[in-house]
Structures are given as structure tokens and as C-alpha cells.
C-alpha positions as CSV (number, residue, x, y, z in Angstrom):
1,X,20.2,-44.7,16.2
2,X,18.6,-41.3,15.9
3,X,14.9,-40.7,15.4
4,X,13.7,-39.1,12.2
5,X,12.4,-35.6,12.4
6,X,9.5,-34.0,10.5
7,X,12.0,-32.5,8.0
8,X,13.4,-35.9,7.1
9,X,11.9,-37.6,4.0
10,X,9.6,-40.4,4.9
11,X,10.6,-43.9,3.7
12,X,7.9,-44.3,1.1
13,X,5.9,-41.7,-0.8
14,X,7.9,-39.0,0.9
15,X,7.9,-36.6,-2.0
16,X,4.1,-36.8,-2.5
17,X,3.4,-36.5,1.2
18,X,5.6,-33.4,1.4
19,X,4.2,-31.9,-1.7
20,X,0.6,-32.1,-0.7
21,X,0.7,-29.5,2.2
22,X,2.7,-27.2,0.0
23,X,0.1,-27.4,-2.8
24,X,-2.6,-26.7,-0.2
25,X,-0.6,-23.6,0.8
26,X,-0.4,-22.4,-2.8
27,X,-4.2,-22.7,-3.0
28,X,-4.6,-20.9,0.3
29,X,-2.4,-18.1,-1.0
30,X,-4.4,-17.7,-4.2
31,X,-7.6,-17.8,-2.2
32,X,-6.3,-15.0,0.1
33,X,-5.3,-12.8,-2.9
34,X,-9.0,-12.5,-3.9
35,X,-9.4,-10.2,-0.9
36,X,-7.5,-7.6,-2.9
37,X,-9.0,-5.4,-5.6
38,X,-10.5,-5.8,-8.1
39,X,-12.3,-8.6,-6.3
40,X,-12.4,-7.3,-2.7
41,X,-13.6,-10.5,-1.0
42,X,-12.1,-9.7,2.3
43,X,-13.1,-12.9,4.2
44,X,-10.9,-15.0,1.9
45,X,-7.7,-13.5,3.3
46,X,-8.8,-14.6,6.8
47,X,-9.6,-18.1,5.5
48,X,-6.3,-18.3,3.6
49,X,-4.3,-17.2,6.7
50,X,-6.3,-19.7,8.9
51,X,-5.4,-22.5,6.5
52,X,-1.7,-21.5,6.7
53,X,-1.7,-21.3,10.5
54,X,-3.4,-24.7,10.8
55,X,-0.7,-26.1,8.5
56,X,2.3,-24.7,10.4
57,X,0.7,-25.5,13.8
58,X,1.9,-29.1,13.4
59,X,4.9,-31.1,14.6
60,X,7.2,-29.7,11.9
61,X,10.6,-28.0,12.1
62,X,11.6,-24.5,11.3
63,X,12.7,-25.3,7.8
64,X,9.4,-26.9,6.9
65,X,7.5,-24.0,8.6
66,X,9.4,-21.5,6.4
67,X,8.8,-23.6,3.3
68,X,5.0,-23.8,3.9
69,X,4.6,-20.1,4.5
70,X,6.8,-19.4,1.5
71,X,4.4,-21.5,-0.7
72,X,1.4,-19.7,0.8
73,X,2.9,-16.3,0.0
74,X,4.0,-17.4,-3.4
75,X,0.4,-18.2,-4.3
76,X,-0.7,-14.9,-2.8
77,X,1.8,-12.8,-4.8
78,X,1.2,-14.6,-8.1
79,X,-2.1,-12.6,-8.1
80,X,-1.3,-9.9,-5.6
81,X,1.5,-8.3,-7.6
82,X,0.5,-9.5,-11.1
83,X,0.6,-5.9,-12.3
84,X,4.4,-6.1,-12.3
85,X,4.1,-8.0,-15.6
86,X,3.1,-4.7,-17.2
87,X,6.5,-3.3,-16.3
88,X,8.7,-6.3,-16.7
89,X,8.0,-10.0,-16.9
90,X,11.5,-11.1,-15.7
91,X,11.1,-8.6,-12.8
92,X,7.7,-10.3,-11.9
93,X,9.3,-13.7,-12.0
94,X,12.0,-12.5,-9.6
95,X,9.8,-10.4,-7.4
96,X,7.2,-13.0,-6.5
97,X,9.6,-15.6,-4.9
98,X,11.7,-12.9,-3.3
99,X,8.7,-11.1,-1.6
100,X,7.4,-14.5,-0.5
101,X,10.8,-15.2,1.1
102,X,10.7,-11.9,2.9
103,X,7.3,-12.7,4.4
104,X,8.2,-16.3,5.3
105,X,11.5,-15.5,7.0
106,X,10.1,-14.3,10.3
107,X,8.1,-17.6,10.7
108,X,11.5,-19.4,10.8
109,X,12.2,-17.5,14.1
110,X,9.0,-18.2,16.1
111,X,9.0,-21.0,18.6
112,X,6.7,-24.0,18.2
113,X,5.1,-24.2,21.7
114,X,1.7,-22.9,23.0
115,X,2.3,-19.3,22.1
116,X,2.5,-20.2,18.4
117,X,-0.7,-18.3,17.7
118,X,1.0,-15.2,19.0
119,X,4.1,-16.0,17.1
120,X,2.2,-16.5,13.8
121,X,0.6,-13.0,14.2
122,X,3.9,-11.4,15.1
123,X,5.6,-13.0,12.2
124,X,3.0,-11.8,9.7
125,X,3.3,-8.2,11.1
126,X,7.2,-8.3,11.0
127,X,7.1,-9.7,7.4
128,X,4.8,-6.9,6.3
129,X,6.9,-4.2,8.1
130,X,10.1,-5.6,6.5
131,X,8.5,-5.6,3.1
132,X,7.5,-1.9,3.4
133,X,11.2,-1.2,3.8
134,X,13.0,-3.8,1.6
135,X,14.1,-4.2,-1.1
136,X,14.7,-0.8,-2.7
137,X,12.9,1.1,0.0
138,X,9.9,-1.2,0.2
139,X,7.3,-2.9,-2.0
140,X,4.0,-2.5,0.0
141,X,1.7,-3.3,-2.9
142,X,-0.4,-6.4,-2.4
143,X,-0.3,-6.1,1.4
144,X,-2.9,-7.9,3.6
145,X,-4.3,-4.6,5.0
146,X,-5.3,-3.6,1.4
147,X,-7.6,-6.6,1.3
148,X,-9.5,-5.5,4.4
149,X,-10.7,-2.0,3.4
150,X,-14.2,-3.5,2.5
151,X,-14.5,-5.4,5.7
152,X,-15.2,-4.6,9.4
153,X,-11.5,-4.4,10.4
154,X,-10.9,-1.1,8.5
155,X,-11.6,1.1,11.6
156,X,-8.7,-0.5,13.4
157,X,-6.4,1.6,11.2
158,X,-7.3,4.7,13.3
159,X,-5.7,3.2,16.4
160,X,-3.1,0.6,15.3
161,X,-2.5,1.7,11.7
162,X,-2.3,-0.5,8.7
163,X,0.0,-3.0,10.5
164,X,-2.6,-3.2,13.2
165,X,-5.2,-4.2,10.6
166,X,-2.8,-6.9,9.5
167,X,-2.3,-8.1,13.1
168,X,-6.0,-8.2,13.9
169,X,-6.8,-10.0,10.6
170,X,-4.1,-12.6,11.5
171,X,-5.5,-12.9,15.0
172,X,-8.9,-13.5,13.6
173,X,-7.5,-16.2,11.3
174,X,-5.9,-18.0,14.2
175,X,-9.3,-17.9,16.0
176,X,-11.0,-19.3,12.9
177,X,-8.4,-22.1,12.7
178,X,-8.9,-23.0,16.4
179,X,-12.7,-23.0,15.9
180,X,-12.3,-25.4,13.0
181,X,-10.2,-27.7,15.1
182,X,-12.7,-27.4,18.0
183,X,-10.4,-25.8,20.4
184,X,-12.9,-23.4,22.1
185,X,-10.6,-21.9,24.7
186,X,-7.9,-20.9,22.3
187,X,-10.5,-19.8,19.7
188,X,-12.2,-17.7,22.3
189,X,-9.0,-15.9,23.4
190,X,-8.1,-14.8,19.9
191,X,-11.7,-13.8,19.1
192,X,-11.9,-11.7,22.3
193,X,-8.7,-9.9,21.2
194,X,-10.3,-9.1,17.9
195,X,-13.4,-7.8,19.6
196,X,-11.3,-5.6,21.9
197,X,-9.4,-4.2,19.0
198,X,-12.7,-3.2,17.3
199,X,-14.1,-1.6,20.4
200,X,-10.9,0.3,20.9
201,X,-11.1,1.6,17.3
202,X,-14.5,3.1,17.9
203,X,-13.6,4.8,21.2
204,X,-10.4,6.4,19.8
205,X,-10.3,10.2,20.2
206,X,-11.3,11.3,16.6
207,X,-10.2,14.3,14.7
208,X,-12.4,17.3,14.5
209,X,-13.6,19.6,11.6
210,X,-11.8,22.8,10.9
211,X,-13.8,24.3,8.1
212,X,-14.4,23.0,4.6
213,X,-13.9,23.9,0.9
214,X,-15.1,22.7,-2.5
215,X,-12.6,20.4,-4.2
216,X,-12.5,18.6,-7.5
217,X,-10.2,15.7,-8.5
218,X,-9.6,15.7,-12.3
219,X,-9.0,12.8,-14.6
220,X,-8.2,13.5,-18.2
221,X,-8.8,10.0,-19.4
222,X,-7.1,8.0,-22.1
223,X,-5.7,4.6,-22.8
224,X,-4.2,2.1,-20.3
225,X,-0.8,0.6,-20.8
226,X,0.9,3.7,-22.0
227,X,4.4,5.2,-21.3
228,X,5.3,8.8,-21.0
229,X,8.4,8.4,-23.1
230,X,6.5,6.9,-26.1
231,X,3.2,8.8,-25.8
232,X,2.1,12.2,-27.1
233,X,1.8,14.4,-24.0
234,X,0.0,17.3,-25.7
235,X,-3.5,15.6,-25.6
236,X,-3.0,14.7,-21.9
237,X,-2.6,18.3,-21.0
238,X,-5.5,19.4,-23.2
239,X,-7.9,16.7,-21.8
240,X,-7.1,17.9,-18.2
241,X,-7.8,21.5,-19.2
242,X,-11.1,20.5,-20.7
243,X,-12.1,18.6,-17.6
244,X,-11.1,21.4,-15.4
245,X,-13.5,23.8,-17.2
246,X,-16.3,22.0,-15.3
247,X,-14.8,22.7,-11.9
248,X,-16.8,25.1,-9.7
249,X,-15.3,28.6,-9.5
250,X,-13.4,29.2,-6.3
251,X,-12.6,25.5,-5.8
252,X,-9.4,23.5,-5.1
253,X,-8.6,21.4,-8.2
254,X,-6.2,18.4,-8.1
255,X,-4.5,17.2,-11.3
256,X,-2.7,13.8,-11.6
257,X,1.0,13.0,-11.4
258,X,2.8,14.0,-14.6
259,X,-0.3,15.6,-16.1
260,X,2.2,18.4,-17.0
261,X,5.5,17.5,-18.6
262,X,8.0,20.2,-19.5
263,X,11.7,20.4,-20.4
264,X,13.5,22.7,-17.9
265,X,11.8,24.9,-15.4
266,X,8.0,24.6,-15.1
267,X,7.6,28.2,-13.9
268,X,9.1,29.5,-17.2
269,X,7.0,27.3,-19.4
270,X,4.0,28.0,-21.6
271,X,2.0,25.4,-19.7
272,X,2.5,27.2,-16.5
273,X,1.3,30.4,-18.1
274,X,-1.9,28.6,-19.3
275,X,-2.5,27.2,-15.9
276,X,-2.0,30.5,-14.2
277,X,-4.5,32.1,-16.5
278,X,-7.0,29.4,-15.7
279,X,-6.5,29.8,-12.0
280,X,-7.1,33.5,-12.2
281,X,-10.1,33.1,-14.6
282,X,-11.9,30.7,-12.4
283,X,-10.5,31.7,-9.0
284,X,-9.0,28.2,-8.6
285,X,-6.3,26.8,-6.4
286,X,-4.6,24.3,-8.6
287,X,-2.5,21.4,-7.3
288,X,-0.8,20.0,-10.4
289,X,1.4,17.0,-11.0
290,X,4.5,18.2,-12.9
291,X,7.4,16.4,-14.4
292,X,10.5,18.6,-15.1
293,X,12.9,17.0,-17.5
294,X,16.6,17.7,-17.4
295,X,19.5,16.2,-19.3
296,X,20.2,13.3,-17.0
297,X,17.4,13.5,-14.4
298,X,13.9,14.6,-13.9
299,X,11.8,16.1,-11.0
300,X,8.4,14.6,-10.0
301,X,6.6,17.5,-8.4
302,X,3.2,18.5,-6.9
303,X,2.9,22.3,-7.5
304,X,0.4,24.7,-5.9
305,X,-0.8,27.6,-8.1
306,X,-2.9,30.1,-6.2
307,X,-6.0,32.0,-7.6
308,X,-3.7,34.9,-8.2
309,X,-1.7,32.8,-10.7
310,X,1.4,32.4,-8.6
311,X,3.2,29.3,-7.4
312,X,2.9,29.3,-3.6
313,X,4.5,25.9,-2.8
314,X,5.8,22.7,-4.3
315,X,6.7,19.2,-3.1
316,X,9.2,16.9,-4.8
317,X,8.5,13.2,-4.6
318,X,10.8,11.5,-2.0
319,X,10.0,7.8,-2.4
320,X,10.8,6.8,-5.9
321,X,9.8,3.6,-7.8
322,X,12.8,1.4,-8.7
323,X,12.8,0.4,-12.4
324,X,10.0,2.9,-12.9
325,X,11.5,6.2,-11.9
326,X,15.1,5.2,-11.6
327,X,17.2,2.2,-12.4
328,X,19.4,0.8,-9.6
329,X,22.9,-0.1,-10.8
330,X,22.0,1.6,-14.1
331,X,25.5,1.4,-15.7
332,X,25.7,-2.4,-15.0
333,X,22.1,-3.2,-16.1
334,X,22.4,-1.2,-19.2
335,X,25.0,-3.7,-20.5
336,X,22.3,-6.3,-21.1
337,X,18.9,-4.5,-20.9
338,X,17.2,-1.9,-23.0
339,X,16.6,1.1,-20.8
340,X,15.2,3.4,-23.5
341,X,11.8,3.6,-21.6
342,X,13.6,5.0,-18.5
343,X,16.3,7.2,-20.1
344,X,16.8,9.3,-17.0
345,X,16.5,8.8,-13.2
346,X,14.3,10.9,-11.0
347,X,15.9,13.2,-8.5
348,X,14.6,12.4,-5.0
349,X,13.1,15.2,-2.9
350,X,13.6,15.7,0.8
351,X,11.6,16.4,3.9
352,X,8.0,15.9,4.9
353,X,5.1,15.3,2.5
354,X,3.6,18.7,3.1
355,X,2.1,21.5,1.0
356,X,0.9,24.9,2.0
357,X,-2.2,25.9,0.0
358,X,-4.4,29.0,0.1
359,X,-7.2,26.7,1.5
360,X,-5.1,25.3,4.3
361,X,-2.1,23.0,4.8
362,X,-2.2,19.6,3.1
363,X,-0.3,16.3,3.5
364,X,0.8,15.0,0.1
365,X,2.0,11.7,-1.3
366,X,2.7,11.4,-5.0
367,X,1.7,8.1,-6.6
368,X,3.2,5.1,-4.8
369,X,3.8,7.2,-1.6
370,X,0.1,6.7,-0.7
371,X,1.0,3.1,0.1
372,X,3.5,4.2,2.8
373,X,1.8,5.4,6.0
374,X,4.9,7.1,7.4
375,X,5.2,9.3,4.3
376,X,1.7,10.6,4.7
377,X,2.1,10.8,8.5
378,X,5.0,13.1,8.0
379,X,2.7,15.7,6.3
380,X,0.0,15.2,9.0
381,X,2.5,15.8,11.8
382,X,3.5,19.1,10.0
383,X,-0.1,20.2,10.2
384,X,-1.8,18.8,7.1
385,X,-5.6,19.1,7.4
386,X,-6.4,17.0,4.3
387,X,-4.4,14.7,2.0
388,X,-3.8,14.9,-1.7
389,X,-2.5,12.0,-3.9
390,X,-1.7,12.9,-7.5
391,X,-1.0,9.5,-9.2
392,X,-0.7,8.0,-12.7
393,X,-1.5,4.3,-13.2
394,X,-1.6,4.7,-17.0
395,X,1.3,2.3,-17.3
396,X,-0.8,-0.6,-16.2
397,X,-3.4,-2.4,-18.4
398,X,-5.6,-3.9,-15.6
399,X,-7.5,-2.6,-12.6
400,X,-5.1,-4.0,-10.0
401,X,-3.0,-0.9,-9.4
402,X,-6.0,1.6,-9.5
403,X,-7.9,-0.7,-7.0
404,X,-4.9,-1.0,-4.7
405,X,-4.1,2.7,-4.9
406,X,-7.7,3.6,-3.9
407,X,-7.5,1.0,-1.1
408,X,-4.4,2.7,0.2
409,X,-6.1,6.1,0.1
410,X,-8.9,4.7,2.2
411,X,-6.4,3.3,4.7
412,X,-4.5,6.6,4.9
413,X,-7.9,8.4,5.4
414,X,-8.8,6.3,8.5
415,X,-5.3,6.3,9.9
416,X,-5.0,10.0,9.8
417,X,-8.7,11.0,10.3
418,X,-8.4,13.1,7.1
419,X,-10.2,13.4,3.8
420,X,-8.2,12.3,0.7
421,X,-8.3,13.7,-2.8
422,X,-6.9,11.2,-5.3
423,X,-6.4,12.1,-9.0
424,X,-5.2,9.7,-11.8
425,X,-4.8,10.2,-15.5
426,X,-6.7,7.0,-16.4
427,X,-7.1,5.0,-13.2
428,X,-9.5,5.7,-10.4
429,X,-9.9,9.4,-9.5
430,X,-11.7,9.7,-6.2
431,X,-12.6,11.6,-3.0
432,X,-12.5,9.7,0.3
433,X,-13.8,11.0,3.6
434,X,-12.1,10.5,7.0
435,X,-13.9,7.3,7.7
436,X,-12.6,5.7,4.5
437,X,-15.9,6.0,2.6
438,X,-15.5,6.7,-1.1
439,X,-17.6,9.9,-1.7
440,X,-17.2,9.7,-5.5
441,X,-15.1,7.8,-8.0
442,X,-14.4,7.9,-11.7
443,X,-14.3,4.9,-14.0
444,X,-11.2,3.7,-15.8
445,X,-10.0,5.6,-18.9
446,X,-12.8,8.2,-18.9
447,X,-12.5,11.9,-18.7
448,X,-14.1,12.9,-15.4
449,X,-14.2,15.3,-12.6
450,X,-15.2,14.3,-9.0
451,X,-16.4,17.2,-6.9
452,X,-17.4,17.4,-3.2
453,X,-17.3,19.6,-0.2
454,X,-14.2,18.5,1.7
455,X,-13.7,18.9,5.4
456,X,-10.4,20.1,6.8
457,X,-9.7,18.3,10.0
458,X,-7.3,18.8,12.9
459,X,-6.2,16.6,15.8
460,X,-4.4,13.2,15.8
461,X,-5.6,9.7,15.8
462,X,-3.5,7.1,17.8
463,X,-2.1,5.9,14.5
464,X,-0.8,9.4,13.7
465,X,0.6,9.9,17.2
466,X,2.4,6.5,17.3
467,X,3.2,5.5,13.7
468,X,4.1,2.0,12.7
469,X,7.1,1.5,14.9
470,X,5.5,0.5,18.2
471,X,3.6,-2.4,16.8
472,X,6.6,-3.5,14.7
473,X,8.8,-3.4,17.9
474,X,6.3,-5.4,19.9
475,X,6.2,-8.0,17.2
476,X,10.0,-8.2,17.0
477,X,10.2,-8.6,20.7
478,X,7.6,-11.4,20.6
479,X,9.5,-13.3,18.0
480,X,12.8,-12.8,19.8
481,X,11.2,-14.1,23.1
482,X,9.8,-17.1,21.4
483,X,13.2,-17.9,19.8
484,X,14.9,-17.7,23.2
485,X,12.3,-19.8,24.9
486,X,12.5,-22.5,22.3
487,X,16.0,-22.3,20.8
488,X,16.4,-25.8,19.4
489,X,12.9,-26.5,18.0
490,X,13.3,-30.3,17.9
491,X,10.4,-31.2,15.5
492,X,10.3,-34.8,16.6
493,X,9.1,-33.7,20.1
494,X,6.9,-30.7,19.1
495,X,3.1,-31.2,19.5
496,X,0.5,-28.7,18.4
497,X,-0.6,-26.8,21.5
498,X,-3.1,-24.4,20.1
């Protein structure tokens, strides 16, 4: 007769006993999500991950470990990506369990023995790295690193990047769980690792100033929950012109994504002529978000207009938003869905996120690209001395997307050691310094202009030199080693070791 395993249903009350830890995981996930904006209670993510580690550090099998982490991530994403509801309710109902499965899958690989703390951290990192690339090129919104920008772990981004922030947060969570279970040796090891990571972040060779300029990020203001296809775009352009009238002469001015919408070539449009006149009149360098509509496609651009009124450079958005800027499998989906709000697909750009401006080279990420460290890093590697992020956010009715976009800007600032100019039509328009400090920020929906003296900076942080791949590779190797060391994972014989 074979012995039952932890994945076998108990003889009595099995369903209730199996449901209880899963409900606790949902609660832990919801708790952890309150670390994200608009709440920003960063310790709650540590507590939620600690509860999850404590739950999976039990004599359970791979399947049950996967299920418990899946329930944790389900609770987390119910709040963490709730903004998807503004785009599509069916999409939200599909995205939440799928993203949870992506994050839970690596935990099915890690072995159950004494190195489980290491395996838990590695699995969290691999899950996040995978989610940044899959599906449809990645969905990084709601990531654990975004919930740590208000806490003491933010400086880790300069050495280990955003994934390093995730790794250190998970390591701290393991230490907290061991402390709760009165395992001082294991707790001490993990807390020492956290301390070393923080020390390393503060001794990293920093970037250095290379001059400065006056910059203004412009927000035209307006209503939330609007769509470009159904809204009158003339007032949007006018409001940004009015706000720009307050910019200091001789400054660099950033306009949001799609603040200018034209049919055909922007350089031949009346709107370009008006902007060129403004640039000459006030001696401005304008970096303007432009949408060029064509018959079947459109271009999402950031265009630089010099103080002489000429276009000196442009960048076309590379990383597009599925079901926002293009529809995957359009011909098939069109058979049973109304695609009138997305009548044409964006044409993707190519190359690094880089713009040459009269005030120096800039790294650029349009809208969602600010969430992707490698997209911004590509512009820094090309020589970008500051970062610009024209974004939109007007499609969303809550503060979730503006808060997470600003959190991403703060992460990119620390990772690269660069100042960030972020401009939104109705969300948060802000200027962030190289330490991640928000120098100035608008409110939602208001017409505003945020002005500051911005440093250009040169040099590389460790995060810029290395990128996200080394920490991802180390985490993958860790999981593979654990899988090889404990291939069968017989839950009946597993004992918690940490």
C-alpha cells in the first residue's frame, strides 16, 4: 500500500483544508498589491511575499506549490492590473489568471530542500523577467519593483536594476518569514544579504554631471477615460499651446504622446508650422508626441523641433501595446469583436530609444516603453544624457496607470543615473532627478507645466553596464540546479528546512 502525499485529498474535510491555505494566499496577494500606487505602502509587498514563502516552505509537492503561488499572484493582480478594465473587461478576466500562471510556473521547478529560500527568490525573479517578455512582448505593469520606489530598496536599482530590487525584496521577505518562525540562523543569512545589497548600491560608481538646461514638462489637461478615436483633438492641441506659453524662453519643452495628431506627414501639416513658429518665437527646443495617421496604419513618434523651427530628429515607438495600438490576429478577432476604437495598427519603429537634441543627446521611451529597462538602456548606451518619456494615460479613469508610470520613471532614473522628463496629457507630468526623487509633479486632469533645471549626466551605473540578463541567467541556473538536485520532489518525505 502506498503512502498518501501532500497532493492527495485528505480523507475528511479535504476540500476545506486545501482551500484554507489558498484563501490565505489570495489575501496575501491583495495585501502585497497595496505596495503599488496609488497606495504605495511598500512593506506590504514584503509581508505578502513572506506569507507566501512560509506557505510553500511546507511538506507539499510541486503541484500544490504552483497552486498556492498562483492564488497569491491572482490576488495580487486583481488589484495590480485593475486598470485593464478600462480597456476591456474580458481582457482583464483573461489577463489576471494568465499573468498569475506565468509568475507561478517557475516555482514548480525549484527543489524543496534547504535551498528553498534561494529557490523562492530565483523563481520570483524568473517569473518577473518572463512576464517582461511574454505574452505579446511583455506586460510589466504591476511588477513588484514598482511597489518599492517609496522604500529603502530603490537604490538597489543602480547596481542590480529593477530585477535586483525584486530579488532583494524577495530575500527580505524570506528573512521576515524565518524571523516569524524563530529560525535566527536562516533569518540572519537572508537579512545580511539584503544589507550587503544596500551597501553595494551606495558604493556604486555614480554618473557625473555634464552641464544643465532649463526644461519644462507640459500637461494640457482634460478628462480621464477618453479615446483618441472618439474625442475632439483640436482642444488638446490648443491646451498644450496655452500651457507652453508659460515655459521660460530658451528652455527644452516636452509634450505628451499623441498631443499632436495629423493625417499624413507631420512636417507638411499646419500644426507643425504653428509649433515651428512657437519654437522660434520663444527660442524653444520642442520634443513633441506626434501621431501620423495613414490609411491602414499610424506612426507613434517623438519629434524634436529646434529653436530655428526645423525638425532635427525623431524616434518611432518600438514597443507597441497589444489591443491598444495594434490588434494581434486582427482578421480573426474582427469576426466577433468591435474594433472600431482601434481602426488601424501602429507601425513599429526600429533601433535604440535615442534622440539627438540641440541641448544634448537623450534616451527616449514613449508611453509604456518606460516600463522596459532595456528599451531605456538602449538610449543610454547610445549616449543619452537625460531621459524623456512622452506618455498619454487619458484612456484610464483611475490613478493606477499614472502612478505606475511615474514609479517606472523613478526606477529608470536610478538604474541609469539620469534625470527623467515625463509628460502626460491628463495623468502625472513630472520631472525626476537621478536619485529617483520627484522634483515636481502635476495633478490629474489639470493643465500644468513643471519646470526645473535639469542636469545632463554621463557615465554608467552597473545596471546600465550589465542590463537585466545577468541576474536573469543566475536565477535560471539556480532553478535548474535545484531541479537537478531534487528531481522527484516526493512530498511525503519533504520537511521544511528553512
